DRENPA-3360 file (N, C-alpha, C; in nm, 2 decimals, always signed):
BEGIN
1 = MRVNLLFA = +9.35/+8.47/+7.90/+9.31/+8.44/+8.05/+9.40/+8.48/+8.17 ~ +9.55/+8.48/+8.11/+9.63/+8.47/+8.14/+9.67/+8.65/+8.18 ~ +9.60/+8.69/+8.08/+9.62/+8.86/+8.09/+9.55/+8.90/+8.14 ~ +9.38/+8.85/+8.15/+9.26/+8.91/+8.24/+9.29/+8.90/+8.42 ~ +9.40/+8.78/+8.42/+9.44/+8.76/+8.62/+9.54/+8.88/+8.65 ~ +9.61/+8.88/+8.54/+9.71/+9.00/+8.57/+9.62/+9.14/+8.59 ~ +9.58/+9.16/+8.48/+9.49/+9.33/+8.44/+9.40/+9.27/+8.64 ~ +9.36/+9.15/+8.64/+9.29/+9.17/+8.80/+9.34/+9.19/+8.95;
9 = LVLSFFFH = +9.52/+9.13/+8.92/+9.57/+9.14/+8.98/+9.62/+9.33/+8.99 ~ +9.69/+9.39/+8.89/+9.68/+9.55/+8.91/+9.59/+9.60/+8.96 ~ +9.44/+9.58/+8.90/+9.34/+9.68/+8.97/+9.34/+9.62/+9.12 ~ +9.40/+9.55/+9.15/+9.35/+9.53/+9.33/+9.43/+9.57/+9.35 ~ +9.54/+9.57/+9.34/+9.68/+9.63/+9.37/+9.67/+9.80/+9.42 ~ +9.62/+9.87/+9.29/+9.59/+9.97/+9.34/+9.49/+10.04/+9.36 ~ +9.35/+9.96/+9.40/+9.21/+10.02/+9.41/+9.18/+9.93/+9.53 ~ +9.28/+9.91/+9.59/+9.23/+9.85/+9.70/+9.35/+9.90/+9.81;
17 = GCASHFFH = +9.36/+10.02/+9.86/+9.49/+10.06/+10.02/+9.65/+10.06/+9.92 ~ +9.62/+10.12/+9.77/+9.75/+10.13/+9.75/+9.85/+10.21/+9.82 ~ +9.80/+10.31/+9.83/+9.92/+10.39/+9.97/+10.01/+10.30/+10.01 ~ +9.93/+10.26/+10.06/+9.97/+10.14/+10.18/+10.09/+10.03/+10.13 ~ +10.10/+10.02/+10.03/+10.25/+9.97/+9.94/+10.38/+10.02/+9.90 ~ +10.32/+10.18/+9.96/+10.44/+10.25/+9.99/+10.55/+10.23/+10.08 ~ +10.46/+10.17/+10.19/+10.54/+10.18/+10.34/+10.60/+9.99/+10.33 ~ +10.70/+10.02/+10.43/+10.74/+9.91/+10.47/+10.79/+9.93/+10.59;
25 = PDHTRYRT = +10.70/+9.92/+10.70/+10.78/+9.91/+10.84/+10.82/+9.82/+10.88 ~ +10.93/+9.84/+11.02/+10.96/+9.70/+11.09/+10.97/+9.72/+11.22 ~ +11.00/+9.71/+11.35/+10.98/+9.72/+11.44/+11.14/+9.68/+11.53 ~ +11.22/+9.59/+11.44/+11.34/+9.58/+11.47/+11.38/+9.67/+11.58 ~ +11.50/+9.68/+11.64/+11.58/+9.73/+11.68/+11.75/+9.74/+11.65 ~ +11.75/+9.83/+11.54/+11.88/+9.81/+11.47/+12.02/+9.81/+11.55 ~ +12.01/+9.94/+11.59/+12.11/+10.00/+11.71/+12.06/+10.12/+11.73 ~ +12.15/+10.17/+11.87/+12.11/+10.29/+11.92/+12.26/+10.42/+11.91;
33 = PKFYELNY = +12.22/+10.52/+11.93/+12.34/+10.62/+11.98/+12.43/+10.55/+12.03 ~ +12.39/+10.49/+12.12/+12.50/+10.45/+12.24/+12.65/+10.35/+12.17 ~ +12.60/+10.31/+12.05/+12.67/+10.20/+11.98/+12.81/+10.33/+11.94 ~ +12.76/+10.45/+11.88/+12.88/+10.52/+11.83/+12.92/+10.64/+11.96 ~ +12.84/+10.60/+12.14/+12.90/+10.66/+12.20/+12.84/+10.81/+12.23 ~ +12.70/+10.80/+12.18/+12.64/+10.92/+12.16/+12.50/+10.95/+12.29 ~ +12.49/+11.03/+12.31/+12.41/+11.05/+12.42/+12.27/+11.08/+12.32 ~ +12.16/+11.07/+12.37/+12.04/+11.07/+12.33/+11.91/+11.06/+12.47;
41 = DEVYFASA = +11.83/+11.16/+12.38/+11.66/+11.14/+12.44/+11.60/+11.03/+12.38 ~ +11.54/+10.94/+12.41/+11.40/+10.90/+12.42/+11.24/+10.96/+12.37 ~ +11.20/+11.02/+12.29/+11.10/+11.10/+12.27/+11.01/+11.02/+12.25 ~ +10.88/+11.08/+12.29/+10.75/+11.00/+12.30/+10.68/+11.14/+12.27 ~ +10.56/+11.14/+12.19/+10.48/+11.23/+12.20/+10.29/+11.17/+12.12 ~ +10.23/+11.26/+12.07/+10.13/+11.21/+11.99/+10.10/+11.29/+11.84 ~ +10.05/+11.25/+11.76/+10.01/+11.31/+11.65/+9.88/+11.38/+11.67 ~ +9.84/+11.46/+11.54/+9.69/+11.52/+11.60/+9.54/+11.43/+11.62;
49 = DKTPLHAW = +9.59/+11.29/+11.56/+9.46/+11.24/+11.62/+9.51/+11.12/+11.74 ~ +9.59/+11.16/+11.83/+9.63/+11.12/+11.93/+9.72/+10.95/+11.93 ~ +9.77/+10.96/+11.78/+9.85/+10.80/+11.79/+9.99/+10.84/+11.87 ~ +10.01/+10.74/+11.99/+10.15/+10.79/+12.04/+10.27/+10.76/+11.91 ~ +10.35/+10.87/+11.87/+10.46/+10.81/+11.80/+10.56/+10.85/+11.92 ~ +10.71/+10.78/+11.83/+10.83/+10.78/+11.89/+10.94/+10.84/+11.87 ~ +11.04/+10.90/+11.92/+11.17/+10.97/+11.80/+11.30/+10.96/+11.94 ~ +11.38/+10.96/+11.84/+11.57/+11.03/+11.91/+11.58/+11.15/+11.89;
57 = HIYPKTES = +11.61/+11.23/+12.01/+11.69/+11.32/+11.97/+11.84/+11.28/+12.06 ~ +11.93/+11.31/+11.89/+12.07/+11.27/+11.97/+12.15/+11.39/+11.93 ~ +12.26/+11.41/+12.00/+12.33/+11.53/+12.12/+12.49/+11.50/+12.01 ~ +12.53/+11.57/+11.96/+12.68/+11.53/+11.93/+12.79/+11.51/+12.06 ~ +12.93/+11.50/+12.06/+12.99/+11.49/+12.15/+13.06/+11.64/+12.19 ~ +13.02/+11.70/+12.13/+13.11/+11.89/+12.15/+12.97/+11.97/+12.16 ~ +13.01/+12.07/+12.15/+12.91/+12.19/+12.14/+12.82/+12.19/+12.01 ~ +12.66/+12.21/+12.01/+12.61/+12.19/+11.95/+12.64/+12.30/+11.83;
65 = KGLLFVAH = +12.62/+12.25/+11.72/+12.59/+12.37/+11.58/+12.48/+12.42/+11.55 ~ +12.39/+12.33/+11.57/+12.24/+12.34/+11.52/+12.20/+12.18/+11.52 ~ +12.03/+12.19/+11.51/+11.98/+12.07/+11.50/+11.93/+12.02/+11.34 ~ +11.93/+11.93/+11.30/+11.87/+11.89/+11.18/+11.73/+11.77/+11.23 ~ +11.62/+11.82/+11.14/+11.51/+11.76/+11.13/+11.50/+11.64/+11.02 ~ +11.48/+11.52/+11.10/+11.50/+11.40/+10.98/+11.33/+11.33/+10.94 ~ +11.32/+11.32/+10.84/+11.14/+11.22/+10.78/+11.23/+11.09/+10.74 ~ +11.25/+11.00/+10.76/+11.31/+10.89/+10.71/+11.19/+10.85/+10.60;
73 = GNGQNLSA = +11.32/+10.71/+10.50/+11.24/+10.64/+10.40/+11.11/+10.57/+10.49 ~ +11.07/+10.48/+10.34/+10.97/+10.44/+10.36/+10.96/+10.25/+10.43 ~ +11.10/+10.20/+10.48/+11.14/+10.09/+10.55/+11.24/+10.10/+10.67 ~ +11.16/+10.01/+10.68/+11.26/+9.96/+10.86/+11.21/+10.08/+10.95 ~ +11.31/+10.14/+11.01/+11.28/+10.22/+11.14/+11.34/+10.34/+11.17 ~ +11.33/+10.44/+11.25/+11.43/+10.52/+11.32/+11.60/+10.47/+11.34 ~ +11.61/+10.32/+11.39/+11.71/+10.27/+11.50/+11.79/+10.27/+11.33 ~ +11.75/+10.20/+11.20/+11.81/+10.21/+11.10/+11.88/+10.32/+10.99;
81 = HFISWVWL = +11.79/+10.43/+11.00/+11.79/+10.51/+10.92/+11.90/+10.64/+10.99 ~ +11.93/+10.65/+11.12/+11.94/+10.72/+11.22/+12.18/+10.68/+11.16 ~ +12.17/+10.60/+11.16/+12.30/+10.57/+11.13/+12.35/+10.61/+10.98 ~ +12.25/+10.66/+10.92/+12.31/+10.75/+10.79/+12.36/+10.89/+10.86 ~ +12.32/+10.94/+10.97/+12.37/+11.05/+11.00/+12.47/+11.10/+11.10 ~ +12.52/+11.00/+11.16/+12.66/+10.98/+11.25/+12.73/+11.06/+11.19 ~ +12.78/+11.10/+11.09/+12.90/+11.16/+11.05/+12.86/+11.31/+11.07 ~ +12.74/+11.36/+11.05/+12.71/+11.50/+11.08/+12.69/+11.50/+11.23;
89 = LEAGYEVF = +12.63/+11.40/+11.33/+12.66/+11.42/+11.45/+12.81/+11.44/+11.46 ~ +12.91/+11.39/+11.41/+13.03/+11.37/+11.44/+13.10/+11.54/+11.43 ~ +13.04/+11.57/+11.35/+13.08/+11.70/+11.30/+13.03/+11.84/+11.42 ~ +12.94/+11.80/+11.49/+12.84/+11.85/+11.60/+12.72/+11.90/+11.59 ~ +12.67/+11.82/+11.48/+12.50/+11.86/+11.47/+12.42/+11.78/+11.58 ~ +12.33/+11.81/+11.62/+12.20/+11.74/+11.67/+12.11/+11.67/+11.58 ~ +12.06/+11.60/+11.61/+11.97/+11.52/+11.52/+11.88/+11.44/+11.60 ~ +11.71/+11.52/+11.50/+11.60/+11.54/+11.55/+11.55/+11.41/+11.44;
97 = IFDYRGYG = +11.51/+11.23/+11.47/+11.46/+11.15/+11.37/+11.32/+11.09/+11.46 ~ +11.22/+11.10/+11.40/+11.13/+11.04/+11.41/+11.06/+10.89/+11.37 ~ +10.97/+10.81/+11.43/+10.89/+10.74/+11.37/+10.72/+10.74/+11.30 ~ +10.71/+10.75/+11.17/+10.60/+10.73/+11.18/+10.54/+10.69/+11.22 ~ +10.35/+10.67/+11.24/+10.27/+10.56/+11.29/+10.27/+10.43/+11.24 ~ +10.32/+10.34/+11.29/+10.30/+10.14/+11.25/+10.47/+10.16/+11.22 ~ +10.56/+10.23/+11.27/+10.67/+10.22/+11.28/+10.76/+10.21/+11.38 ~ +10.86/+10.12/+11.39/+10.95/+10.14/+11.55/+10.85/+10.09/+11.66;
105 = ESKGEISL = +10.84/+10.19/+11.76/+10.75/+10.18/+11.85/+10.66/+10.28/+11.83 ~ +10.63/+10.36/+11.79/+10.52/+10.41/+11.71/+10.40/+10.34/+11.72 ~ +10.29/+10.38/+11.77/+10.18/+10.30/+11.76/+10.10/+10.31/+11.60 ~ +9.96/+10.23/+11.62/+9.87/+10.31/+11.52/+9.88/+10.22/+11.40 ~ +9.81/+10.22/+11.25/+9.85/+10.22/+11.12/+9.86/+10.28/+11.04 ~ +9.99/+10.24/+10.98/+10.03/+10.30/+10.83/+9.90/+10.37/+10.77 ~ +9.91/+10.46/+10.74/+9.86/+10.54/+10.61/+9.95/+10.67/+10.56 ~ +9.88/+10.71/+10.46/+9.97/+10.85/+10.38/+9.91/+10.96/+10.49;
113 = SGSIEDTQ = +9.77/+10.99/+10.51/+9.74/+11.12/+10.58/+9.83/+11.10/+10.73 ~ +9.78/+11.00/+10.78/+9.83/+10.97/+10.93/+9.97/+11.00/+10.91 ~ +10.09/+10.95/+10.79/+10.21/+10.99/+10.81/+10.26/+11.13/+10.82 ~ +10.19/+11.17/+10.75/+10.19/+11.34/+10.71/+10.14/+11.39/+10.86 ~ +10.05/+11.39/+10.91/+10.01/+11.42/+11.05/+10.12/+11.39/+11.14 ~ +10.15/+11.28/+11.13/+10.26/+11.25/+11.21/+10.39/+11.35/+11.20 ~ +10.42/+11.36/+11.11/+10.55/+11.48/+11.02/+10.52/+11.60/+11.08 ~ +10.37/+11.65/+11.07/+10.34/+11.76/+11.14/+10.36/+11.79/+11.28;
121 = AALDYVQK = +10.31/+11.66/+11.36/+10.36/+11.67/+11.51/+10.46/+11.67/+11.54 ~ +10.59/+11.58/+11.47/+10.69/+11.62/+11.48/+10.80/+11.73/+11.50 ~ +10.71/+11.80/+11.40/+10.77/+11.93/+11.37/+10.70/+12.00/+11.45 ~ +10.63/+11.99/+11.54/+10.52/+12.04/+11.60/+10.64/+12.10/+11.74 ~ +10.65/+11.94/+11.76/+10.71/+11.92/+11.91/+10.85/+11.97/+11.89 ~ +10.93/+11.96/+11.81/+11.07/+12.02/+11.84/+11.01/+12.17/+11.80 ~ +10.95/+12.22/+11.74/+10.95/+12.37/+11.72/+10.89/+12.43/+11.87 ~ +10.85/+12.36/+11.97/+10.84/+12.39/+12.09/+10.93/+12.35/+12.18;
129 = SYSKAFYV = +11.04/+12.24/+12.12/+11.10/+12.23/+12.26/+11.30/+12.28/+12.20 ~ +11.27/+12.29/+12.08/+11.41/+12.34/+12.07/+11.39/+12.53/+12.06 ~ +11.45/+12.55/+12.07/+11.47/+12.74/+12.09/+11.54/+12.80/+12.01 ~ +11.57/+12.71/+11.88/+11.66/+12.80/+11.81/+11.58/+12.73/+11.68 ~ +11.61/+12.84/+11.55/+11.58/+12.75/+11.41/+11.65/+12.66/+11.42 ~ +11.62/+12.56/+11.28/+11.67/+12.43/+11.27/+11.65/+12.37/+11.12 ~ +11.71/+12.33/+11.07/+11.72/+12.25/+10.92/+11.63/+12.12/+10.93 ~ +11.60/+12.09/+10.85/+11.46/+12.00/+10.80/+11.49/+11.91/+10.63;
137 = CGQSLGGT = +11.49/+11.75/+10.67/+11.53/+11.69/+10.59/+11.45/+11.57/+10.53 ~ +11.42/+11.57/+10.45/+11.34/+11.45/+10.41/+11.37/+11.32/+10.29 ~ +11.35/+11.23/+10.29/+11.46/+11.18/+10.27/+11.37/+11.03/+10.18 ~ +11.39/+11.03/+10.06/+11.25/+10.93/+9.98/+11.12/+10.97/+10.01 ~ +11.05/+10.86/+10.03/+10.91/+10.89/+10.09/+10.86/+11.00/+10.21 ~ +10.98/+11.03/+10.26/+11.00/+11.15/+10.36/+10.99/+11.24/+10.32 ~ +11.06/+11.30/+10.21/+11.05/+11.38/+10.10/+10.94/+11.43/+10.10 ~ +10.86/+11.37/+10.06/+10.70/+11.40/+10.03/+10.61/+11.41/+10.14;
145 = MLLNALAN = +10.64/+11.30/+10.27/+10.60/+11.34/+10.38/+10.66/+11.51/+10.42 ~ +10.76/+11.51/+10.43/+10.81/+11.65/+10.48/+10.74/+11.77/+10.40 ~ +10.74/+11.76/+10.30/+10.70/+11.82/+10.17/+10.55/+11.88/+10.20 ~ +10.48/+11.80/+10.25/+10.30/+11.81/+10.28/+10.28/+11.88/+10.39 ~ +10.41/+11.85/+10.48/+10.38/+11.90/+10.60/+10.41/+12.09/+10.63 ~ +10.49/+12.07/+10.56/+10.57/+12.24/+10.54/+10.47/+12.32/+10.51 ~ +10.43/+12.26/+10.41/+10.31/+12.30/+10.28/+10.18/+12.45/+10.36 ~ +10.15/+12.39/+10.44/+10.03/+12.46/+10.52/+10.09/+12.49/+10.68;
153 = RDNSHIKA = +10.21/+12.58/+10.65/+10.21/+12.60/+10.82/+10.29/+12.72/+10.86 ~ +10.35/+12.80/+10.94/+10.47/+12.85/+10.96/+10.59/+12.79/+10.97 ~ +10.65/+12.84/+10.86/+10.80/+12.78/+10.87/+10.89/+12.89/+10.92 ~ +10.86/+12.97/+10.95/+10.92/+13.09/+10.99/+11.06/+13.03/+11.11 ~ +11.08/+12.94/+11.19/+11.15/+12.87/+11.29/+11.25/+12.77/+11.20 ~ +11.20/+12.74/+11.05/+11.32/+12.67/+10.96/+11.42/+12.77/+10.89 ~ +11.53/+12.68/+10.84/+11.64/+12.75/+10.85/+11.63/+12.73/+10.68 ~ +11.65/+12.57/+10.64/+11.65/+12.51/+10.50/+11.57/+12.38/+10.47;
161 = VIIDSTFT = +11.53/+12.37/+10.34/+11.50/+12.20/+10.35/+11.57/+12.16/+10.31 ~ +11.59/+12.03/+10.30/+11.66/+11.91/+10.23/+11.57/+11.85/+10.19 ~ +11.62/+11.76/+10.04/+11.50/+11.67/+10.02/+11.59/+11.58/+9.94 ~ +11.61/+11.44/+9.95/+11.70/+11.36/+9.92/+11.62/+11.27/+9.85 ~ +11.62/+11.25/+9.74/+11.57/+11.12/+9.67/+11.46/+11.11/+9.66 ~ +11.38/+11.19/+9.66/+11.23/+11.18/+9.64/+11.17/+11.19/+9.48 ~ +11.04/+11.14/+9.47/+10.98/+11.11/+9.42/+10.86/+11.27/+9.35 ~ +10.84/+11.27/+9.24/+10.75/+11.39/+9.23/+10.62/+11.38/+9.22;
169 = GFSDIASE = +10.55/+11.24/+9.23/+10.39/+11.22/+9.30/+10.37/+11.05/+9.27 ~ +10.29/+11.04/+9.35/+10.26/+10.86/+9.37/+10.22/+10.78/+9.23 ~ +10.16/+10.88/+9.17/+10.12/+10.79/+9.02/+10.23/+10.81/+8.93 ~ +10.32/+10.89/+8.92/+10.42/+10.93/+8.84/+10.52/+10.75/+8.89 ~ +10.55/+10.77/+8.99/+10.65/+10.67/+9.05/+10.56/+10.49/+9.02 ~ +10.45/+10.52/+9.01/+10.40/+10.38/+9.03/+10.40/+10.35/+8.88 ~ +10.34/+10.44/+8.79/+10.37/+10.43/+8.63/+10.53/+10.43/+8.58 ~ +10.60/+10.48/+8.62/+10.78/+10.43/+8.60/+10.82/+10.33/+8.63;
177 = KMDNIILT = +10.77/+10.26/+8.75/+10.80/+10.13/+8.78/+10.71/+10.00/+8.70 ~ +10.55/+10.02/+8.62/+10.49/+9.97/+8.51/+10.59/+9.97/+8.47 ~ +10.61/+10.02/+8.38/+10.72/+10.06/+8.22/+10.82/+10.00/+8.23 ~ +10.86/+9.93/+8.37/+10.95/+9.84/+8.36/+10.93/+9.67/+8.30 ~ +10.82/+9.69/+8.37/+10.79/+9.55/+8.32/+10.71/+9.53/+8.18 ~ +10.72/+9.47/+8.11/+10.69/+9.44/+7.98/+10.50/+9.46/+7.97 ~ +10.46/+9.31/+8.10/+10.39/+9.27/+8.11/+10.25/+9.38/+8.13 ~ +10.30/+9.49/+8.26/+10.22/+9.62/+8.26/+10.21/+9.71/+8.20;
185 = WPFQWVPK = +10.28/+9.74/+8.10/+10.28/+9.81/+8.01/+10.16/+9.82/+7.97 ~ +10.04/+9.79/+7.92/+9.92/+9.80/+7.90/+9.82/+9.86/+8.01 ~ +9.87/+9.89/+8.12/+9.84/+9.90/+8.24/+9.83/+10.02/+8.32 ~ +9.95/+10.12/+8.23/+9.99/+10.23/+8.27/+9.87/+10.31/+8.30 ~ +9.80/+10.33/+8.29/+9.69/+10.44/+8.33/+9.59/+10.38/+8.39 ~ +9.63/+10.28/+8.47/+9.60/+10.23/+8.62/+9.61/+10.36/+8.74 ~ +9.75/+10.36/+8.76/+9.79/+10.47/+8.86/+9.75/+10.56/+8.84 ~ +9.73/+10.66/+8.77/+9.64/+10.80/+8.73/+9.49/+10.79/+8.74;
193 = LSLRDDYD = +9.47/+10.69/+8.76/+9.37/+10.68/+8.82/+9.29/+10.65/+8.96 ~ +9.37/+10.54/+8.97/+9.35/+10.51/+9.09/+9.42/+10.54/+9.24 ~ +9.56/+10.65/+9.21/+9.60/+10.69/+9.35/+9.60/+10.87/+9.31 ~ +9.58/+10.95/+9.43/+9.52/+11.05/+9.41/+9.67/+11.15/+9.42 ~ +9.64/+11.26/+9.37/+9.79/+11.34/+9.33/+9.71/+11.46/+9.43 ~ +9.66/+11.45/+9.56/+9.64/+11.56/+9.68/+9.78/+11.57/+9.73 ~ +9.86/+11.47/+9.73/+9.99/+11.49/+9.80/+10.13/+11.47/+9.76 ~ +10.11/+11.52/+9.61/+10.21/+11.47/+9.53/+10.32/+11.63/+9.53;
201 = AKDRVKKI = +10.45/+11.54/+9.59/+10.54/+11.66/+9.61/+10.54/+11.76/+9.53 ~ +10.56/+11.73/+9.36/+10.58/+11.84/+9.31/+10.46/+11.96/+9.30 ~ +10.33/+11.94/+9.32/+10.24/+12.06/+9.44/+10.26/+12.14/+9.53 ~ +10.38/+12.03/+9.63/+10.37/+12.07/+9.74/+10.46/+12.20/+9.76 ~ +10.59/+12.10/+9.67/+10.72/+12.22/+9.64/+10.71/+12.38/+9.61 ~ +10.65/+12.38/+9.56/+10.57/+12.50/+9.50/+10.54/+12.62/+9.60 ~ +10.53/+12.59/+9.72/+10.47/+12.64/+9.85/+10.60/+12.68/+9.94 ~ +10.67/+12.58/+9.93/+10.76/+12.60/+10.03/+10.88/+12.73/+9.98;
209 = NKPLLFIH = +10.83/+12.82/+10.12/+10.93/+12.95/+10.10/+11.06/+12.95/+10.17 ~ +11.14/+12.87/+10.17/+11.26/+12.82/+10.15/+11.35/+12.82/+10.12 ~ +11.50/+12.83/+10.12/+11.61/+12.80/+10.08/+11.60/+12.66/+10.09 ~ +11.64/+12.57/+9.97/+11.59/+12.41/+9.92/+11.73/+12.37/+9.87 ~ +11.75/+12.28/+9.89/+11.87/+12.21/+9.84/+11.80/+12.05/+9.79 ~ +11.85/+12.01/+9.66/+11.77/+11.85/+9.64/+11.89/+11.77/+9.59 ~ +11.94/+11.63/+9.67/+12.05/+11.52/+9.67/+11.95/+11.41/+9.58 ~ +12.06/+11.39/+9.46/+11.99/+11.20/+9.42/+12.14/+11.18/+9.38;
217 = GSSDMIIS = +12.10/+11.03/+9.41/+12.25/+10.95/+9.28/+12.21/+10.92/+9.16 ~ +12.34/+10.92/+9.05/+12.24/+10.92/+8.95/+12.23/+10.78/+8.89 ~ +12.28/+10.63/+9.02/+12.28/+10.52/+8.98/+12.16/+10.48/+9.09 ~ +12.08/+10.56/+9.11/+11.98/+10.50/+9.21/+11.83/+10.43/+9.09 ~ +11.83/+10.30/+9.14/+11.76/+10.25/+9.08/+11.63/+10.22/+9.12 ~ +11.55/+10.29/+9.24/+11.44/+10.31/+9.28/+11.36/+10.44/+9.26 ~ +11.42/+10.51/+9.25/+11.36/+10.63/+9.23/+11.46/+10.72/+9.09 ~ +11.42/+10.77/+9.00/+11.51/+10.82/+8.86/+11.57/+10.92/+8.92;
225 = PNHSWQLF = +11.66/+11.03/+8.94/+11.68/+11.14/+8.97/+11.62/+11.25/+8.85 ~ +11.54/+11.20/+8.76/+11.47/+11.29/+8.68/+11.37/+11.33/+8.80 ~ +11.34/+11.29/+8.85/+11.22/+11.28/+9.00/+11.28/+11.45/+9.09 ~ +11.42/+11.44/+9.12/+11.43/+11.56/+9.19/+11.48/+11.63/+9.09 ~ +11.54/+11.62/+8.96/+11.55/+11.73/+8.87/+11.42/+11.84/+8.84 ~ +11.33/+11.70/+8.85/+11.19/+11.78/+8.87/+11.11/+11.89/+8.91 ~ +11.15/+11.85/+9.05/+11.13/+11.95/+9.16/+11.20/+12.08/+9.19 ~ +11.29/+12.08/+9.14/+11.39/+12.16/+9.16/+11.37/+12.23/+9.05;
233 = ELASTPSE = +11.35/+12.27/+8.94/+11.27/+12.34/+8.83/+11.13/+12.40/+8.87 ~ +11.07/+12.30/+8.98/+10.90/+12.37/+9.00/+10.92/+12.46/+9.08 ~ +11.06/+12.45/+9.18/+11.09/+12.52/+9.30/+11.09/+12.71/+9.26 ~ +10.99/+12.75/+9.38/+11.04/+12.90/+9.38/+11.11/+12.98/+9.40 ~ +11.18/+12.91/+9.53/+11.28/+12.99/+9.62/+11.44/+12.97/+9.56 ~ +11.55/+12.99/+9.64/+11.65/+13.00/+9.64/+11.67/+12.89/+9.69 ~ +11.74/+12.77/+9.53/+11.74/+12.59/+9.53/+11.90/+12.59/+9.51 ~ +11.95/+12.44/+9.54/+12.04/+12.40/+9.43/+11.98/+12.24/+9.42;
241 = IWLVKEAD = +12.10/+12.17/+9.34/+12.06/+12.05/+9.29/+12.18/+11.98/+9.29 ~ +12.19/+11.84/+9.35/+12.37/+11.80/+9.40/+12.28/+11.66/+9.34 ~ +12.39/+11.62/+9.20/+12.38/+11.53/+9.17/+12.48/+11.46/+9.19 ~ +12.47/+11.31/+9.26/+12.61/+11.24/+9.29/+12.62/+11.10/+9.17 ~ +12.71/+11.11/+9.13/+12.80/+10.98/+9.04/+12.80/+10.89/+9.13 ~ +12.68/+10.78/+9.02/+12.71/+10.60/+9.10/+12.67/+10.61/+9.24 ~ +12.64/+10.67/+9.28/+12.55/+10.69/+9.40/+12.41/+10.61/+9.44 ~ +12.38/+10.56/+9.48/+12.27/+10.43/+9.48/+12.15/+10.53/+9.56;
249 = HIQSIQNI = +12.01/+10.49/+9.63/+11.93/+10.52/+9.67/+11.94/+10.59/+9.78 ~ +11.95/+10.72/+9.82/+11.94/+10.77/+9.96/+12.09/+10.73/+10.01 ~ +12.20/+10.69/+9.91/+12.32/+10.72/+9.94/+12.43/+10.77/+9.90 ~ +12.40/+10.94/+9.88/+12.47/+11.04/+9.85/+12.54/+11.07/+9.92 ~ +12.45/+11.10/+10.05/+12.55/+11.20/+10.16/+12.63/+11.11/+10.25 ~ +12.68/+11.01/+10.19/+12.80/+10.89/+10.21/+12.90/+10.95/+10.13 ~ +12.91/+11.04/+10.06/+13.02/+11.09/+9.99/+13.10/+11.16/+10.07 ~ +13.22/+11.14/+10.02/+13.26/+11.26/+10.18/+13.31/+11.39/+10.10;
257 = AVQKDFLE = +13.31/+11.42/+9.95/+13.27/+11.58/+9.91/+13.11/+11.66/+9.95 ~ +13.02/+11.53/+9.94/+12.88/+11.57/+9.96/+12.88/+11.64/+10.12 ~ +12.93/+11.54/+10.16/+12.92/+11.60/+10.33/+13.03/+11.70/+10.36 ~ +13.11/+11.74/+10.30/+13.18/+11.89/+10.30/+13.10/+11.98/+10.24 ~ +13.03/+12.00/+10.15/+12.91/+12.09/+10.09/+12.82/+12.04/+10.16 ~ +12.77/+11.97/+10.23/+12.64/+11.96/+10.34/+12.70/+12.05/+10.46 ~ +12.76/+12.09/+10.51/+12.79/+12.14/+10.66/+12.84/+12.26/+10.60 ~ +12.91/+12.32/+10.46/+12.87/+12.46/+10.43/+12.73/+12.49/+10.41;
265 = FLELEKNY = +12.64/+12.43/+10.33/+12.52/+12.44/+10.32/+12.41/+12.49/+10.44 ~ +12.50/+12.45/+10.52/+12.38/+12.45/+10.69/+12.44/+12.58/+10.76 ~ +12.53/+12.64/+10.69/+12.58/+12.75/+10.73/+12.52/+12.88/+10.65 ~ +12.44/+12.86/+10.54/+12.33/+12.92/+10.46/+12.42/+13.05/+10.43 ~ +12.45/+13.07/+10.34/+12.58/+13.17/+10.27/+12.46/+13.23/+10.19 ~ +12.47/+13.37/+10.22/+12.43/+13.50/+10.18/+12.33/+13.46/+10.02 ~ +12.40/+13.35/+9.96/+12.36/+13.39/+9.76/+12.21/+13.28/+9.81 ~ +12.16/+13.22/+9.95/+12.09/+13.11/+9.92/+11.97/+13.22/+9.98;
273 = YNPHYSRM = +11.98/+13.33/+10.01/+11.85/+13.46/+10.03/+11.84/+13.51/+9.94 ~ +11.91/+13.50/+9.83/+11.88/+13.60/+9.66/+11.75/+13.51/+9.60 ~ +11.66/+13.54/+9.59/+11.53/+13.49/+9.58/+11.51/+13.44/+9.41 ~ +11.65/+13.48/+9.34/+11.68/+13.43/+9.22/+11.79/+13.32/+9.21 ~ +11.88/+13.31/+9.36/+11.98/+13.22/+9.30/+11.87/+13.08/+9.29 ~ +12.03/+13.00/+9.20/+12.00/+12.85/+9.22/+12.13/+12.76/+9.11 ~ +12.16/+12.68/+9.16/+12.30/+12.67/+9.10/+12.27/+12.48/+9.07 ~ +12.34/+12.39/+9.01/+12.38/+12.25/+9.01/+12.46/+12.24/+9.02;
281 = RIYE = +12.51/+12.09/+9.08/+12.66/+12.11/+9.10/+12.68/+11.91/+9.10 ~ +12.77/+11.84/+9.03/+12.74/+11.70/+8.97/+12.90/+11.66/+9.06 ~ +12.86/+11.56/+9.14/+12.98/+11.45/+9.21/+13.03/+11.38/+9.15 ~ +13.19/+11.39/+9.12/+13.21/+11.22/+9.11/+13.21/+11.11/+9.22;
% end
């Protein structure tokens, strides 16, 4: 009877709005750039379906060296995630970070397709308001949102794509999590049936015709670094993968050596234009 109950719960989880379980938004304003004495603009724009969205365009204290567009992960909101990029702002780069629908000050209800539309709308906004080519980064779930948004658009205004700690597909990560719980072992087939693969990163990454950088911590207990390795192997463009020892989920960019090399990557060495170029780096 307990097994039947568990089976029913698993089916209910995956067959009834299972995609929503990947999103964990809140509306708390954790911190603003003013805490770091940084200037920023409160930005408001709309998604394709007219859903009002909110973003911050944050400026460095010195002359700008360029702009990084950030699609953040599935928890909290932009006021928590921008903190991870203060070091980049201090190095002279602008940061544009936005909230998906249902996060922070963005309106609407969370949805997978809606969040991808929101990412596209944010890219459109930056493309129209920023006169130069820029860099884009997707972290965790944001990596999937970003790859989907980039897959079917003109990306001539984008210099390079950074994907940090992202999973290959929704059913892949769901099955992996179920594999970690003995009681759910018999039901690992459920995600394959219930979670559509229309938006899987492993399919979208093949369509990105830009230099790609994959970053992942070896101690990531939320998303295994094997996911980034698989995406790296599928990428058909000049690409790198950086594996950071003892780094947890989306914590690799806090490593000083990674930050140094990240700044060099943004300068786009000539090797990144070689279609056969690929490299792996391991950080202690």
